[in-house]
N, C-alpha and C positions, 0 to 999 in steps of 0.2 A: 586419747587423756582415759585415763581407766575411771572405774565410778569407785566411788568410795562407798564406802559400808560402817554403818556402827555395831559397836563391839562391846561387850564389858562383859569381865569374867565374874564367876555368882558358884555359889555351893548351894547344892538343891538339896531340901532334908527331905529323909522315906515318905511313903505318902504317908502313915499312920501321923504323924510329926505332921504335914504340913496341911494333914485334916481336921487335926487339932486348932493348929492358927485361927487356919482359916475358918472356923469355925466361929474365936473370939474375934476376929477381923470384922465380922458379919453382925455382932452382938454390938461391938464397940462405933462400927458402919450405920446401924438404926439408933442407936442408944444419939451421937450425935451429930448424926445428919453427913455425913460424911461418904466418901464413895472411894475417892484417895487408893487406901493403905486394897480395898480391890482390885486394882487395876495395874497388878502384879503378881505368882504368888509369890506362897515365904520363898525366904532366900536368904545367904548369907551374899554381899558384895562383897568380892573382895580385889576387883578392880573395876571400880568407873567407867562407865562408855567411854568409848576416845575411836576416829577415827583411821582405816584404814583400807590401802587400796584391796584387799582379802583377806579371809580366815585360815584357810588352807593351811598357813602356816602357822598361824599360832592352832588351829584345831593339833597338828603335827608333835606340836608344844606342848600341849593338856597330855593327849594322851603316855607320851614317852613321860610326861614327868607323874603321871597317876600308877606307873607299872612301878616308879622306883620311891615312893610314897608309901607310908605303909599304913592302915586305915585308923584314924582318928574321929573321936569323940567330939561333940561341940556342945556344953551342958551352957 
């Protein structure tokens, strides 16, 4: 029996944007006494976590998809 792995698909924003968002998260975490938002880097979830036997087929799919999709902007 193979070991199951949890994976999800997300879009990670450029570092400049991530730093801006992280600063806002830290401010809100201090103001409202919560760290929940600090547990993950800033991202946009495309597909929630799911179980799989391995990530190789998804890595290959994402690499092929990235070659076909034109860059886009998220606002």
